C-alpha positions, 0 to 999 in steps of 0.5 A: 935477299932472294924471295920465296916464290911459294911463300907469296901465293901461299900467304895470299891463299891464307889471307884470302881464305881468312877473309871469306871465313870472317864474312860468316864470323861477322854476320853470325856474331851481329845476328845469332849471338844477340838472339842467343844471349836474350833472357840470359844474365851477362857478365858484361855488356853485349858489345864487349861479349860480341867483340870477344866472341869476334876476336876468339873466332878470328883466331880459330879461323886463322889457325884453321886457314894456317893448318890447311894452307900449310898441310893440305898440299903435303896430302892431296887436299885442295882449295882450287878456286882460292888457289887460282885466285891467289896466283892471279889465274882465272878462278871460274874454270876450277870453281865450275868443276866443283859447282855441280857436285857441290850444287847436287849434294847441296839440294839433296842435303838441303831436302834431307834437313827439311824432311828430318826436321819434322821429327826433331825433338820439341826443344829443337822445333822451338829453337827454329821458330824463336832463332830468326837467322837471315839467310845470308848469315847461315850461308856464310857461316855454315858454307865458308866459316864451318867448312874452313874450320872443320874440313880445310883446318881440322880434317886436313890435320887429322890426314896429315897426322895419320899419312906423317905418323902411321903411313910414315909419309909413303905415297899418297894417304890411304883411303882409309886414313882419309875416311877416318878423318871425314868421320871424325872431323864430321863427329866433332862437327856434330858435337860442335853445335851442343854448346849453342844448343845448350844455350838455346835449350837450357838442357841437353836431353838425350833426344837433343844430343842424339839429333844435333850430333846424328844430323850434323855428323851425317851431313859432315860426312857428305861435306868431308867427301866433296872436299876429298874428291873435289875440293873445299869449295865444293864443301862450302857450295854444298853446305851453303846450298843445303842451308839455303834449300832448307830455308826456302822449303820452310817458307813454302 
């Protein structure tokens, strides 16, 4: 049987991306979930809930990775460093091109996050003091897992849908459609933080919703732009650096 020369690298790329995404899932499940469930009446033992959450997240990451691997090449979106690693080429040169924009954007985002957090609703400030997440869990989940879910998977699918059904696969995707996908995926990124906020706060007030969705949407637009212009690794670097910068500033 003849071997499909494009299928093996594509499969390898998917496995690499999924494994990278699962690092964040594992760490956030066993550091954040126990804290979020503290004081909550559980329908099952915590270890059962943790395993169920882990399995659900593994499936979601797999779907996002599959969507990106299948659709990103069609619309010009890429993961250059992961693609190089999947084809046994040196990945450092590809990563180096994304390092500078990713770090610069991440430092800026971290400074802004630190500044705006001073004006967060009291309920959010209480969460920040109560929820003690290790830095590596924030960086791995936010920087890698969330970027795979929201940018590599969701944003890519949105760009492809617009290119396929509105542009009828003619040429490269229009910038208008890409920007729509950037903003829409960023809004969903912001809204996706509300369930966790509801568990921790207990009641979602207008101020809490506006802050959570607004701040995360703004950063989501920045990360989406980096993904479009440089590659998903630039978005990952920026997202992870923003968490690290904010964490360090809060220690000073």
